[in-house]
SEVOVEX-316236 format. One record per residue (C-alpha): residue in one letter; z negated, x, y. Coordinates in pm, whole numbers, padded with zeros to 5 digits, always signed. Each point is the difference from the previous one (the first is absolute). Layout:
<nodes>
AZXY;...
</nodes>
This chain:
<nodes>
X+02883+05652-09277;X+00187+00093+00303;X-00058+00332+00185;X+00155+00240+00231;X-00011+00354+00131;X-00034+00091+00371;X+00276+00236+00099;X-00199+00301+00172;X+00302+00025+00235;X-00073-00345+00136;X-00354+00079+00074;X-00082+00061+00386;X-00320+00235-00006;X-00099-00068+00343;X-00358+00028+00109;X-00192-00315-00077;X-00246-00106+00271;X-00164-00351-00030;X-00303-00153+00195;X-00184-00333-00022;X-00019-00158+00335;X-00207-00315+00097;X+00225-00306+00122;X-00111-00150+00328;X+00137-00335+00058;X+00058-00069+00369;X-00030-00362+00134;X+00181-00083+00313;X-00148+00173+00305;X+00067+00093+00368;X+00002+00333+00173;X-00027-00050+00361;X+00068+00216+00307;X-00288+00052+00261;X+00198-00216+00249;X+00042-00275-00236;X-00375+00005-00102;X-00072-00053+00358;X+00242-00300+00046;X-00141-00180-00306;X-00363+00081+00046;X-00051+00111+00367;X-00005+00321+00232;X-00174+00283-00169;X-00063-00163-00318;X-00099+00229-00302;X+00076-00100-00356;X-00317-00047-00210;X-00015+00179-00335;X-00073-00211-00281;X+00095+00227-00279;X+00124+00354-00037;X+00318+00047-00216;X+00112+00242-00258;X+00220+00183+00276;X-00291+00169+00203;X-00004-00100+00370;X+00161-00346-00107;X-00199-00300+00011;X+00008-00388-00065;X-00111-00152+00332;X-00211-00314+00005;X+00269-00136+00257;X+00304-00220-00125;X+00297-00148+00159;X+00226-00293-00104;X+00355+00120-00072;X+00261-00290+00106;X+00359+00002-00122;X+00249-00278+00043;X-00101-00213-00285;X-00354+00048-00034;X-00328+00196+00063;X-00219+00273-00190;X-00347-00064+00121;X-00264+00281+00036;X+00229+00303-00092;X-00237+00300+00000;X+00045+00278+00244;X+00012+00361-00120;X-00141+00258+00255;X+00004+00209+00182;X+00268-00079+00269;X+00333+00122-00049;X+00288+00091+00239;X+00195-00313-00098;X-00099-00330-00138;X+00108-00043-00390;X-00045-00316-00215;X+00010+00059-00375;X+00080-00288-00223;X+00104-00069-00353;X+00334-00153-00053;X-00176-00348-00108;X-00174+00017+00350;X+00311+00072+00212;X+00196-00284-00167;X-00289-00231+00018;X-00024+00036+00400;X+00389+00026+00050;X+00030+00380+00041;X+00286+00185-00146;X-00158+00251-00252;X+00097+00369+00085;X-00138+00284-00238;X-00075+00307+00225;X-00239+00309-00037;X-00289-00040+00245;X+00091+00094+00363;X+00398-00066-00047;X+00005-00306+00219;X+00348+00012+00150;X+00194-00309-00094;X-00303-00191-00125;X-00073-00363+00080;X-00288-00116+00239;X-00273-00271+00003;X-00244-00140+00235;X-00360+00117-00061;X-00270-00231+00126;X-00370+00110+00084;X-00289-00115+00197;X+00148+00089+00330;X+00343-00151-00072;X+00343+00125-00159;X+00173+00291-00023;X+00396+00012-00064;X+00115+00306-00194;X+00392+00035+00007;X-00020+00229-00311;X-00248+00140-00256;X-00024-00230-00304;X+00069+00179-00322;X-00032-00037-00378;X-00169+00349-00074;X+00167+00217-00259;X-00221+00113-00269;X-00130+00321+00078;X-00276+00253-00095;X-00264+00149+00220;X-00091+00325-00159;X-00289+00250+00065;X+00119+00350+00057;X-00184+00123-00304;X+00173-00200-00238;X+00346+00039+00172;X-00068+00373-00059;X-00085-00042-00342;X+00329-00207-00069;X+00189+00228+00211;X+00126-00294+00220;X+00084+00058+00372;X-00052-00255+00244;X+00273-00273+00034;X+00124+00093-00360;X+00085-00292-00223;X-00128-00042-00345;X+00005-00271-00268;X-00280-00227-00066;X-00095-00159-00337;X-00241-00312-00048;X-00041-00065-00384;X-00217-00276-00035;X+00049-00370-00080;X+00354+00039+00125;X+00168+00352+00007;X+00167+00076+00357;X+00133+00311+00134;X+00071+00084+00379;X+00233+00274+00087;X+00031+00166+00322;X-00323-00068+00110;X-00111+00204+00322;X-00289+00207+00004;X-00203+00057+00314;X-00242+00294-00016;X-00326-00042+00181;X-00277+00286+00052;X-00305-00231+00001;X+00126-00329-00193;X-00017-00111-00353;X+00292-00020-00240;X+00120-00368-00041;X+00317-00165-00081;X+00071-00286+00236;X+00174-00323-00089;X+00022-00353+00151;X-00131-00291-00169;X+00339-00145-00123;X+00032+00340-00185;X-00349-00025-00124;X+00059-00339-00140;X+00314+00091-00177;X-00166+00277-00165;X-00301-00164-00089;X-00243+00261+00161;X-00269+00005+00254;X-00159+00233+00224;X-00178+00272-00192;X+00257-00026-00290;X+00171+00343-00083;X+00350+00106+00013;X+00158+00331-00091;X+00206+00237+00226;X+00282+00143-00203;X+00118+00330+00168;X+00220+00288-00145;X-00031-00152-00359;X+00124+00127-00318;X+00297-00227-00115;X+00116+00016-00367;X+00316-00209-00111;X+00099-00058-00373;X+00351+00068-00124;X+00129-00357+00118;X-00123+00095+00367;X-00279-00226+00003;X-00325+00118+00155;X-00296+00059-00250;X-00331-00134+00139;X-00249+00274-00036;X-00311-00221+00037;X-00164-00085+00344;X-00357+00075+00073;X-00115-00272+00204;X-00332-00179+00024;X-00039-00372+00002;X-00318-00200+00111;X-00074-00327-00214;X-00261-00248+00130;X-00208-00134-00273;X+00007-00372-00035;X-00147-00081-00348;X-00230+00230-00231;X+00279-00008-00277;X+00285+00163+00203;X+00101+00317-00128;X-00063+00195+00316;X-00334-00160+00028;X-00113+00080-00335;X+00109+00369+00021;X-00171+00016+00361;X-00324-00136-00165;X+00043+00268-00295;X+00032+00273+00244;X-00337-00099+00171;X-00158+00003-00332;X+00125+00292-00175;X+00137+00230+00292;X-00258-00063+00274;X-00277-00086-00231;X-00104-00342+00163;X-00232-00208-00205;X+00130-00284-00202;X-00198-00258+00212;X+00222+00085+00304;X+00293-00085-00218;X-00150-00342-00098;X-00053-00077+00387;X+00345+00103+00092;X+00146-00250-00276;X-00247-00265+00138;X+00139+00044+00353;X+00359-00011-00105;X-00064-00321-00210;X-00226-00176+00237;X+00110+00108+00373;X-00188-00324+00142;X-00346+00144-00103;X+00005+00254+00274;X+00192-00212+00272;X+00056+00020+00288;X+00016+00387-00093;X+00294+00113-00193;X+00011+00272-00281;X+00316+00215-00074;X+00090+00232-00270;X+00314+00227+00021;X+00134+00243-00218;X+00236+00294+00037;X+00282+00047-00262;X+00210+00307-00066;X+00291-00084-00235;X-00187-00290-00139;X-00326+00198-00068;X-00311-00103+00195;X-00118+00306+00182;X-00234-00136+00269;X-00204-00310+00103;X-00178-00137+00300;X-00242-00314+00016;X-00075-00130+00326;X-00136-00306+00185;X+00054-00159+00341;X-00340-00089+00148;X+00053-00334+00193;X-00310-00009+00218;X+00005+00363+00096;X+00360-00002+00032;X+00033+00357-00209;X+00156+00103-00291;X-00203+00176-00263;X+00167+00248-00254;X-00226+00026-00315;X+00213+00202-00229;X+00285+00219+00045;X+00126+00258-00231;X+00303+00204-00115;X+00010+00139-00372;X-00058+00395+00012;X+00378+00085-00101;X+00131-00194+00314;X-00257+00129+00248;X+00105+00226+00305;X+00342-00169+00036;X-00104-00231+00293;X-00004-00295-00248;X-00361-00069+00095;X+00092-00018+00378;X+00306-00214-00088;X-00263-00257-00191;X-00249-00001+00281;X+00285-00091+00256;X+00099-00271-00234;X-00339-00138-00022;X-00024-00015+00388;X+00363-00145+00035;X-00106-00303-00228;X-00334-00052+00177;X+00190+00013+00346;X+00280-00232-00115;X-00212-00270-00156;X-00296+00031+00272;X+00154+00096+00340;X-00330-00010+00170;X-00163+00249-00219;X-00164+00290+00193;X-00067+00271-00238;X-00074+00113-00362;X-00321+00121-00177;X+00028+00242-00273;X-00223+00079-00276;X-00072+00342-00140;X-00245-00025-00300;X-00246+00268-00008;X+00002+00013-00370;X+00359+00138-00001;X-00135+00342-00039;X+00251+00275+00108;X+00259-00274+00103;X-00223-00114+00283;X+00084+00274+00238;X+00384-00045-00073;X-00022-00373+00056;X-00198+00048+00305;X+00256+00257+00130;X+00290-00222-00101;X-00145-00294+00226;X-00076+00233+00280;X+00358+00126-00004;X+00100-00376+00053;X-00202-00032+00286;X-00304-00162-00130;X-00358+00092+00122;X-00335-00016-00190;X-00245-00273+00065;X-00367+00076+00019;X-00139-00296-00208;X-00344+00125-00008;X-00034-00111+00346;X+00002-00363-00100;X-00295-00192-00181;X+00047+00070-00386;X-00081-00377-00058;X+00300-00112+00171;X+00238+00147-00270;X-00027+00201-00309;X+00292+00143-00208;X-00026+00002-00382;X+00002+00375+00026;X-00021+00245+00295;X+00306+00019+00198;X+00132+00172+00307;X+00181-00250+00239;X+00284+00116+00242;X+00185-00192+00264;X+00383-00006+00080;X+00079-00195+00313;X+00322-00193+00007;X-00004-00132+00353;X-00044+00190+00321;X-00313-00167+00118;X-00159-00034-00349;X-00360+00071-00013;X-00262+00024-00274;X-00328-00102+00176;X-00312-00135-00139;X+00110-00372-00002;X+00321+00087-00168;X-00146+00217-00259;X-00271-00275-00066;X+00266-00256-00072;X+00173+00258-00215;X-00315+00041-00194;X-00019-00384-00041;X+00371-00026-00122;X-00042+00287-00227;X-00318-00163-00168;X+00228-00318-00069;X+00284+00172-00136;X-00164+00281-00216;X-00274-00226-00107;
</nodes>
C-alpha cells in the first residue's frame, strides 16, 4: 500500500477563508443611457420595472430592444435599469459571434476599444460606436460578507464550482456593495460549460491553506460545497434520502411520502400543474429537501416542504435551497408572479423559526381566515405566507381563490 508523509516545511499555514456563494447566470442584456432611452422609446420616457434584481436599485425592465450586428439580430433583448451614463451591451461569446460582433472580454464599464452595434426600439434605431462586451466573471459581495472574509473592494479571488463538472475561476474581481446580495455572475456560455444554473453554489477560495506532498503535488484537503439535485424518480439516491429526512428527521407522516412517490411516478395526474423535489447534498450526504409546485391557473409557486438537518442549520444552506427553488420556478415558468410558502402549525417550536426564516426572505403572512372555509381546506392547520417575484405581483381575492382551487387539485 502506497503512502506518503507530508513535510511540515512544505505546509503554508495561511488563514483559511471560504464562503459558499450563489451563482447568478446572466443572459444577454442592455444598459442604456438616458439619452438613448429617449431615442429608442421617446422624449421623457421612463423604463418600467418588471422585476427587482439581487443588486438593489437594479431592475429588469419590461422594455426590450433588438441588437443588430453585421450578420444577424438578437430580438427582444432585456433592458436592465436604471439609466447609466453610457450604453453597454452585454453578450455571451456565442451571441456575439452569431450576430457578427468581435467578442471582447471586459469588466463592466471598461468600454474603450470595444465594438458597436445598432439598437432598434419602437421609435427607431440608435447606433452605438462602442459598448459591446463579453462580461468577465465577477462577484457582487455584500459588505458584511466581505468583512467576514477580509476581502477588499476590487480584490481578486478564486472561485470553485464543484458540481457535475469541476471548474475553477482565478482572478475573479470582487465588487463590494453596501446594500446588494452576494452573487457570482457568469454568462450563459460559462454556465453551460460548467453544467450549472442560477441558484447553484460555488465556493470562494481566499487565503486558503496549501499543503504539498514530498513530490511537490498539492494535497486536496476536501472541499465543503453544497450541490442541489432535482429528483426525477423515487428510486434515485438523493430522492430516497430526501424522503427519509422527511420521515425520520422532520417527522412527516408516511402518507406524505407515498403521495410524493405517486407524483414523481405519474406527473400527468396533476397536469397542467407541476411537482418538484429538490435535495441539498454535502459531500454526497443529503442534508436538506424541498418539495414544491407550480400552480398553473394561479400562476404561482407553492413550497410545501423545505428543511435542513439540524447539524447543517445556521450555515445559510436553507436560504440557498430556497433561492434554488425560486430559480427553478422562474426558469421553467417565466410568467410566475410569486410563491406561496407553507408553515405547518403542528411544527411546535420550529413554527416560529420557519416563520422568521420566510420573513427574512421577504415573505408576508396571508390571512386565510378572511376567505370562505369551504373554498379550500388543508389536511392540517397551516400558516400561508407570500413572496412576490414580480414587482407588480398582487395576491388579491381572485388570485388566491385560483390558488386554493389549484392546491385542492395537486394536494388531493
